[in-house]
MMTF fields as JSON, N, C-alpha, C and O atoms, coordinates in Angstrom:
{
  "mmtfVersion": "1.0.0",
  "mmtfProducer": "UNKNOWN",
  "numBonds": 295,
  "numAtoms": 296,
  "numGroups": 74,
  "numChains": 1,
  "numModels": 1,
  "chainsPerModel": [1],
  "groupsPerChain": [74],
  "chainIdList": ["A"],
  "bondAtomList": [4, 2, 8, 6, 12, 10, 16, 14, 20, 18, 24, 22, 28, 26, 32, 30, 36, 34, 40, 38, 44, 42, 48, 46, 52, 50, 56, 54, 60, 58, 64, 62, 68, 66, 72, 70, 76, 74, 80, 78, 84, 82, 88, 86, 92, 90, 96, 94, 100, 98, 104, 102, 108, 106, 112, 110, 116, 114, 120, 118, 124, 122, 128, 126, 132, 130, 136, 134, 140, 138, 144, 142, 148, 146, 152, 150, 156, 154, 160, 158, 164, 162, 168, 166, 172, 170, 176, 174, 180, 178, 184, 182, 188, 186, 192, 190, 196, 194, 200, 198, 204, 202, 208, 206, 212, 210, 216, 214, 220, 218, 224, 222, 228, 226, 232, 230, 236, 234, 240, 238, 244, 242, 248, 246, 252, 250, 256, 254, 260, 258, 264, 262, 268, 266, 272, 270, 276, 274, 280, 278, 284, 282, 288, 286, 292, 290],
  "bondOrderList": [1, 1, 1, 1, 1, 1, 1, 1, 1, 1, 1, 1, 1, 1, 1, 1, 1, 1, 1, 1, 1, 1, 1, 1, 1, 1, 1, 1, 1, 1, 1, 1, 1, 1, 1, 1, 1, 1, 1, 1, 1, 1, 1, 1, 1, 1, 1, 1, 1, 1, 1, 1, 1, 1, 1, 1, 1, 1, 1, 1, 1, 1, 1, 1, 1, 1, 1, 1, 1, 1, 1, 1, 1],
  "groupList": [{"groupName": "MET", "atomNameList": ["N", "CA", "C", "O"], "elementList": ["N", "C", "C", "O"], "formalChargeList": [0, 0, 0, 0], "bondAtomList": [1, 0, 2, 1, 3, 2], "bondOrderList": [1, 1, 2], "singleLetterCode": "M", "chemCompType": "L-PEPTIDE LINKING"}, {"groupName": "ASN", "atomNameList": ["N", "CA", "C", "O"], "elementList": ["N", "C", "C", "O"], "formalChargeList": [0, 0, 0, 0], "bondAtomList": [1, 0, 2, 1, 3, 2], "bondOrderList": [1, 1, 2], "singleLetterCode": "N", "chemCompType": "L-PEPTIDE LINKING"}, {"groupName": "PRO", "atomNameList": ["N", "CA", "C", "O"], "elementList": ["N", "C", "C", "O"], "formalChargeList": [0, 0, 0, 0], "bondAtomList": [1, 0, 2, 1, 3, 2], "bondOrderList": [1, 1, 2], "singleLetterCode": "P", "chemCompType": "L-PEPTIDE LINKING"}, {"groupName": "SER", "atomNameList": ["N", "CA", "C", "O"], "elementList": ["N", "C", "C", "O"], "formalChargeList": [0, 0, 0, 0], "bondAtomList": [1, 0, 2, 1, 3, 2], "bondOrderList": [1, 1, 2], "singleLetterCode": "S", "chemCompType": "L-PEPTIDE LINKING"}, {"groupName": "ASP", "atomNameList": ["N", "CA", "C", "O"], "elementList": ["N", "C", "C", "O"], "formalChargeList": [0, 0, 0, 0], "bondAtomList": [1, 0, 2, 1, 3, 2], "bondOrderList": [1, 1, 2], "singleLetterCode": "D", "chemCompType": "L-PEPTIDE LINKING"}, {"groupName": "ILE", "atomNameList": ["N", "CA", "C", "O"], "elementList": ["N", "C", "C", "O"], "formalChargeList": [0, 0, 0, 0], "bondAtomList": [1, 0, 2, 1, 3, 2], "bondOrderList": [1, 1, 2], "singleLetterCode": "I", "chemCompType": "L-PEPTIDE LINKING"}, {"groupName": "THR", "atomNameList": ["N", "CA", "C", "O"], "elementList": ["N", "C", "C", "O"], "formalChargeList": [0, 0, 0, 0], "bondAtomList": [1, 0, 2, 1, 3, 2], "bondOrderList": [1, 1, 2], "singleLetterCode": "T", "chemCompType": "L-PEPTIDE LINKING"}, {"groupName": "LYS", "atomNameList": ["N", "CA", "C", "O"], "elementList": ["N", "C", "C", "O"], "formalChargeList": [0, 0, 0, 0], "bondAtomList": [1, 0, 2, 1, 3, 2], "bondOrderList": [1, 1, 2], "singleLetterCode": "K", "chemCompType": "L-PEPTIDE LINKING"}, {"groupName": "TYR", "atomNameList": ["N", "CA", "C", "O"], "elementList": ["N", "C", "C", "O"], "formalChargeList": [0, 0, 0, 0], "bondAtomList": [1, 0, 2, 1, 3, 2], "bondOrderList": [1, 1, 2], "singleLetterCode": "Y", "chemCompType": "L-PEPTIDE LINKING"}, {"groupName": "GLY", "atomNameList": ["N", "CA", "C", "O"], "elementList": ["N", "C", "C", "O"], "formalChargeList": [0, 0, 0, 0], "bondAtomList": [1, 0, 2, 1, 3, 2], "bondOrderList": [1, 1, 2], "singleLetterCode": "G", "chemCompType": "PEPTIDE LINKING"}, {"groupName": "GLU", "atomNameList": ["N", "CA", "C", "O"], "elementList": ["N", "C", "C", "O"], "formalChargeList": [0, 0, 0, 0], "bondAtomList": [1, 0, 2, 1, 3, 2], "bondOrderList": [1, 1, 2], "singleLetterCode": "E", "chemCompType": "L-PEPTIDE LINKING"}, {"groupName": "VAL", "atomNameList": ["N", "CA", "C", "O"], "elementList": ["N", "C", "C", "O"], "formalChargeList": [0, 0, 0, 0], "bondAtomList": [1, 0, 2, 1, 3, 2], "bondOrderList": [1, 1, 2], "singleLetterCode": "V", "chemCompType": "L-PEPTIDE LINKING"}, {"groupName": "TRP", "atomNameList": ["N", "CA", "C", "O"], "elementList": ["N", "C", "C", "O"], "formalChargeList": [0, 0, 0, 0], "bondAtomList": [1, 0, 2, 1, 3, 2], "bondOrderList": [1, 1, 2], "singleLetterCode": "W", "chemCompType": "L-PEPTIDE LINKING"}, {"groupName": "ALA", "atomNameList": ["N", "CA", "C", "O"], "elementList": ["N", "C", "C", "O"], "formalChargeList": [0, 0, 0, 0], "bondAtomList": [1, 0, 2, 1, 3, 2], "bondOrderList": [1, 1, 2], "singleLetterCode": "A", "chemCompType": "L-PEPTIDE LINKING"}, {"groupName": "LEU", "atomNameList": ["N", "CA", "C", "O"], "elementList": ["N", "C", "C", "O"], "formalChargeList": [0, 0, 0, 0], "bondAtomList": [1, 0, 2, 1, 3, 2], "bondOrderList": [1, 1, 2], "singleLetterCode": "L", "chemCompType": "L-PEPTIDE LINKING"}, {"groupName": "CYS", "atomNameList": ["N", "CA", "C", "O"], "elementList": ["N", "C", "C", "O"], "formalChargeList": [0, 0, 0, 0], "bondAtomList": [1, 0, 2, 1, 3, 2], "bondOrderList": [1, 1, 2], "singleLetterCode": "C", "chemCompType": "L-PEPTIDE LINKING"}, {"groupName": "HIS", "atomNameList": ["N", "CA", "C", "O"], "elementList": ["N", "C", "C", "O"], "formalChargeList": [0, 0, 0, 0], "bondAtomList": [1, 0, 2, 1, 3, 2], "bondOrderList": [1, 1, 2], "singleLetterCode": "H", "chemCompType": "L-PEPTIDE LINKING"}, {"groupName": "ARG", "atomNameList": ["N", "CA", "C", "O"], "elementList": ["N", "C", "C", "O"], "formalChargeList": [0, 0, 0, 0], "bondAtomList": [1, 0, 2, 1, 3, 2], "bondOrderList": [1, 1, 2], "singleLetterCode": "R", "chemCompType": "L-PEPTIDE LINKING"}, {"groupName": "PHE", "atomNameList": ["N", "CA", "C", "O"], "elementList": ["N", "C", "C", "O"], "formalChargeList": [0, 0, 0, 0], "bondAtomList": [1, 0, 2, 1, 3, 2], "bondOrderList": [1, 1, 2], "singleLetterCode": "F", "chemCompType": "L-PEPTIDE LINKING"}, {"groupName": "GLN", "atomNameList": ["N", "CA", "C", "O"], "elementList": ["N", "C", "C", "O"], "formalChargeList": [0, 0, 0, 0], "bondAtomList": [1, 0, 2, 1, 3, 2], "bondOrderList": [1, 1, 2], "singleLetterCode": "Q", "chemCompType": "L-PEPTIDE LINKING"}],
  "groupTypeList": [0, 1, 2, 3, 4, 5, 6, 7, 6, 8, 9, 1, 9, 10, 5, 6, 11, 11, 12, 7, 3, 13, 14, 15, 5, 16, 3, 9, 5, 15, 13, 17, 9, 14, 2, 10, 11, 18, 19, 2, 17, 1, 17, 2, 12, 5, 17, 5, 10, 13, 13, 10, 3, 13, 17, 5, 11, 10, 19, 11, 9, 7, 15, 2, 3, 9, 13, 14, 3, 5, 19, 10, 7, 13],
  "groupIdList": [1, 2, 3, 4, 5, 6, 7, 8, 9, 10, 11, 12, 13, 14, 15, 16, 17, 18, 19, 20, 21, 22, 23, 24, 25, 26, 27, 28, 29, 30, 31, 32, 33, 34, 35, 36, 37, 38, 39, 40, 41, 42, 43, 44, 45, 46, 47, 48, 49, 50, 51, 52, 53, 54, 55, 56, 57, 58, 59, 60, 61, 62, 63, 64, 65, 66, 67, 68, 69, 70, 71, 72, 73, 74],
  "secStructList": [7, 7, 6, 6, 7, 7, 3, 3, 3, 3, 3, 7, 1, 1, 3, 3, 3, 3, 3, 3, 4, 4, 4, 7, 7, 7, 7, 7, 2, 2, 2, 2, 2, 7, 6, 6, 6, 5, 7, 6, 6, 1, 1, 1, 1, 5, 7, 4, 4, 4, 1, 7, 2, 2, 2, 2, 2, 2, 2, 2, 6, 6, 7, 1, 1, 1, 7, 3, 3, 3, 3, 3, 7, 7],
  "xCoordList": [108.25, 107.193, 106.768, 106.524, 106.71, 106.287, 104.791, 103.979, 104.442, 102.984, 102.069, 100.872, 102.612, 101.752, 101.663, 100.913, 102.432, 102.375, 101.557, 102.101, 100.193, 99.294, 98.551, 98.229, 98.317, 97.417, 96.279, 96.515, 95.068, 93.854, 93.006, 92.986, 92.319, 91.434, 90.039, 89.876, 89.074, 87.658, 87.014, 86.985, 86.454, 85.83, 84.363, 83.879, 83.67, 82.277, 81.975, 80.811, 82.969, 82.764, 82.776, 82.966, 82.572, 82.694, 83.984, 84.767, 84.174, 85.312, 86.017, 85.477, 87.269, 87.971, 88.481, 89.169, 88.135, 88.768, 90.016, 90.035, 91.128, 92.375, 92.659, 92.489, 93.098, 93.46, 94.873, 95.259, 95.668, 97.146, 97.252, 97.125, 97.491, 97.541, 98.618, 98.433, 99.752, 100.888, 100.654, 101.34, 99.661, 99.299, 98.131, 97.924, 97.386, 96.231, 96.487, 97.273, 95.801, 95.999, 94.833, 94.782, 93.836, 92.693, 91.931, 91.54, 91.732, 90.973, 89.4, 88.654, 88.999, 87.576, 86.624, 85.412, 87.197, 86.404, 85.525, 84.371, 86.175, 85.495, 84.314, 83.218, 84.439, 83.455, 82.326, 81.153, 82.68, 81.576, 80.886, 79.678, 81.488, 80.795, 79.949, 78.899, 80.365, 79.643, 79.685, 80.283, 79.1, 79.203, 78.704, 79.122, 77.77, 77.249, 78.385, 78.314, 79.319, 80.415, 81.691, 82.317, 82.11, 83.305, 83.031, 82.463, 83.429, 83.126, 84.396, 84.643, 85.206, 86.544, 86.559, 87.61, 85.51, 85.358, 85.096, 85.228, 84.708, 84.323, 85.37, 86.273, 85.335, 86.288, 85.408, 84.619, 85.499, 86.248, 85.622, 84.41, 86.472, 85.989, 85.35, 84.648, 85.54, 84.961, 83.847, 84.172, 82.604, 81.464, 81.093, 80.106, 81.81, 81.674, 80.327, 79.934, 79.596, 78.266, 77.188, 76.052, 77.522, 76.576, 76.152, 75.271, 76.779, 76.399, 76.762, 77.534, 76.251, 76.495, 77.943, 78.495, 78.55, 79.947, 80.224, 81.225, 79.301, 79.611, 79.718, 80.5, 78.899, 78.943, 80.284, 80.914, 80.678, 82.025, 83.195, 84.091, 83.168, 84.248, 84.288, 85.362, 83.124, 83.078, 83.749, 84.602, 83.297, 83.822, 85.362, 86.084, 85.793, 87.184, 88.043, 89.188, 87.453, 88.141, 88.377, 89.215, 87.684, 87.834, 88.965, 89.306, 89.466, 90.513, 91.747, 92.378, 92.098, 93.141, 94.529, 95.444, 94.755, 96.02, 96.396, 97.577, 95.412, 95.615, 95.648, 96.008, 95.259, 95.326, 94.267, 94.469, 93.166, 92.115, 92.255, 92.486, 92.103, 92.09, 91.122, 90.624, 90.875, 90.022, 90.626, 91.306, 90.403, 90.782, 89.502, 88.713, 89.313, 88.1, 88.314, 89.393, 87.223, 87.258, 87.559, 86.87, 88.571, 88.944, 87.959, 88.111],
  "yCoordList": [76.041, 77.068, 77.644, 76.926, 78.96, 79.636, 79.411, 79.684, 78.922, 78.601, 79.802, 79.64, 80.953, 82.16, 82.522, 83.429, 81.82, 82.087, 81.011, 80.118, 81.112, 80.067, 80.731, 81.919, 79.943, 80.357, 79.326, 78.125, 79.832, 78.93, 79.394, 80.567, 78.409, 78.815, 78.329, 77.329, 78.975, 78.707, 78.894, 80.029, 77.838, 77.997, 77.605, 76.889, 78.125, 77.794, 77.331, 77.233, 77.076, 76.735, 77.902, 77.741, 79.099, 80.341, 81.031, 81.36, 81.239, 81.995, 81.178, 80.202, 81.608, 81.054, 82.269, 83.143, 82.29, 83.308, 82.777, 81.656, 83.535, 83.207, 84.086, 85.304, 83.441, 84.158, 83.806, 82.646, 84.923, 84.803, 85.374, 86.579, 84.448, 84.888, 85.868, 86.771, 85.671, 86.596, 88.002, 88.885, 88.276, 89.651, 90.276, 91.489, 89.434, 89.841, 90.787, 90.476, 91.949, 92.904, 92.846, 93.631, 91.932, 91.736, 93.041, 93.368, 93.808, 95.067, 94.781, 95.646, 93.622, 93.331, 93.804, 93.609, 94.443, 95.011, 93.98, 94.209, 92.86, 91.775, 91.27, 91.127, 91.017, 90.519, 91.576, 91.216, 92.813, 93.896, 94.05, 94.282, 93.952, 94.159, 92.976, 93.164, 91.77, 90.627, 89.506, 88.45, 89.741, 88.875, 87.435, 86.528, 87.226, 85.934, 85.014, 83.785, 85.667, 84.852, 84.881, 83.834, 86.042, 86.199, 86.09, 87.007, 85.014, 84.722, 84.243, 83.053, 85.297, 85.004, 84.087, 83.505, 83.918, 83.094, 81.676, 80.826, 81.372, 80.023, 79.36, 80.047, 78.011, 77.317, 76.402, 75.657, 76.413, 77.436, 78.759, 78.877, 79.808, 81.194, 81.809, 82.811, 81.289, 81.811, 80.847, 79.722, 81.22, 80.417, 80.931, 81.657, 80.601, 81.076, 80.831, 81.53, 79.866, 79.558, 80.45, 80.394, 81.28, 82.146, 83.427, 84.139, 83.732, 84.91, 84.727, 83.816, 85.541, 85.459, 85.871, 86.734, 85.279, 85.627, 87.024, 87.537, 87.714, 89.211, 90.009, 90.956, 89.618, 90.315, 90.021, 90.907, 88.784, 88.367, 89.071, 89.591, 89.075, 89.77, 91.237, 91.741, 91.924, 93.286, 93.487, 94.35, 92.645, 92.722, 92.461, 93.169, 91.46, 91.057, 92.267, 92.473, 93.016, 94.149, 95.243, 96.106, 95.267, 96.275, 95.91, 96.686, 94.733, 94.269, 95.208, 95.271, 95.936, 96.924, 96.328, 97.025, 95.106, 94.548, 93.684, 93.466, 93.223, 92.363, 90.89, 89.995, 90.679, 89.276, 88.41, 87.217, 89.04, 88.385, 88.781, 89.938, 87.768, 87.973, 86.983, 86.056, 87.239, 86.388, 85.696, 86.336, 84.424, 83.758, 83.358, 82.547, 83.941, 83.629, 82.339, 82.078, 81.591, 80.364, 80.698, 81.528, 80.069, 80.366, 79.783, 79.931],
  "zCoordList": [101.135, 100.926, 102.329, 103.299, 102.331, 103.53, 103.751, 102.867, 104.91, 105.263, 105.031, 104.798, 105.093, 104.864, 103.436, 103.076, 102.559, 101.152, 100.462, 99.813, 100.616, 100.073, 98.865, 98.879, 97.891, 96.842, 96.698, 96.57, 96.724, 96.689, 95.48, 95.106, 94.904, 93.765, 94.067, 94.766, 93.584, 93.782, 92.484, 92.008, 91.81, 90.479, 90.496, 91.373, 89.458, 89.322, 87.804, 87.416, 87.04, 85.565, 84.633, 83.427, 85.183, 84.385, 84.658, 83.767, 85.955, 86.465, 87.529, 88.051, 87.848, 88.977, 89.797, 89.271, 91.042, 92.019, 92.531, 93.04, 92.431, 92.933, 94.116, 94.071, 95.183, 96.469, 96.786, 96.935, 96.887, 97.264, 98.718, 98.94, 99.697, 101.049, 101.399, 102.215, 100.765, 101.004, 100.657, 101.17, 99.757, 99.315, 100.11, 100.077, 100.812, 101.487, 102.686, 103.581, 102.675, 103.78, 104.689, 105.636, 104.471, 105.316, 105.565, 106.686, 104.396, 104.49, 104.696, 105.154, 104.357, 104.498, 103.455, 103.551, 102.43, 101.389, 100.628, 100.264, 100.434, 99.766, 100.665, 100.122, 101.863, 102.747, 102.97, 103.069, 103.043, 103.264, 101.921, 101.927, 100.859, 99.494, 99.086, 98.473, 99.403, 98.862, 99.974, 99.766, 101.037, 102.212, 102.024, 102.745, 101.012, 100.851, 100.102, 100.1, 99.537, 98.869, 99.703, 99.872, 100.237, 100.915, 102.509, 103.102, 103.111, 104.54, 105.276, 105.471, 105.678, 106.199, 107.417, 107.686, 108.151, 109.327, 109.043, 109.924, 107.781, 107.411, 106.629, 106.15, 106.442, 105.539, 104.719, 105.301, 103.404, 102.628, 102.777, 102.957, 102.702, 103.059, 101.799, 101.939, 100.605, 99.418, 98.931, 98.552, 98.922, 98.45, 97.062, 96.937, 96.058, 94.72, 94.134, 93.2, 94.638, 94.089, 94.605, 94.135, 95.571, 96.259, 95.543, 96.024, 94.38, 93.678, 92.217, 91.916, 91.27, 89.895, 89.579, 90.262, 88.575, 88.224, 88.081, 88.58, 87.36, 87.187, 88.424, 88.505, 89.447, 90.714, 91.417, 91.993, 91.346, 91.976, 91.309, 91.974, 89.971, 89.174, 89.673, 90.001, 89.731, 90.104, 91.559, 91.767, 92.489, 93.824, 93.938, 94.641, 93.244, 93.247, 92.686, 93.09, 91.779, 91.206, 92.178, 91.918, 93.301, 94.364, 95.429, 96.321, 95.247, 96.247, 96.15, 95.095, 97.238, 97.139, 97.084, 96.645, 97.492, 97.596, 96.332, 96.063, 95.602, 94.486, 94.933, 94.169, 96.198, 96.719, 95.972, 95.744, 95.613, 94.925, 93.433, 93.083, 92.6, 91.137, 90.511, 91.149, 89.181, 88.465, 87.276, 86.474, 87.135, 85.891, 85.128, 85.61, 83.934, 83.287, 82.394, 81.863, 82.288, 81.478, 80.02, 79.427, 79.436, 78.021, 77.067, 75.855]
}
């Protein structure tokens, strides 16, 4: 596995944010739009508990590369 091809998931019981490093173009749209959740300088860099699921889903939908996606709880 290529070290730059990492997939991480961050869940809150309602939704799961999926991040695929190989697709990320580091546009910063996630961090500028919802900085309390998306904090690229921290580890873990997604604090999914910091906002309501609907706001996170909306922001993830703005990701231009598709590196961020949502898995909703079935």
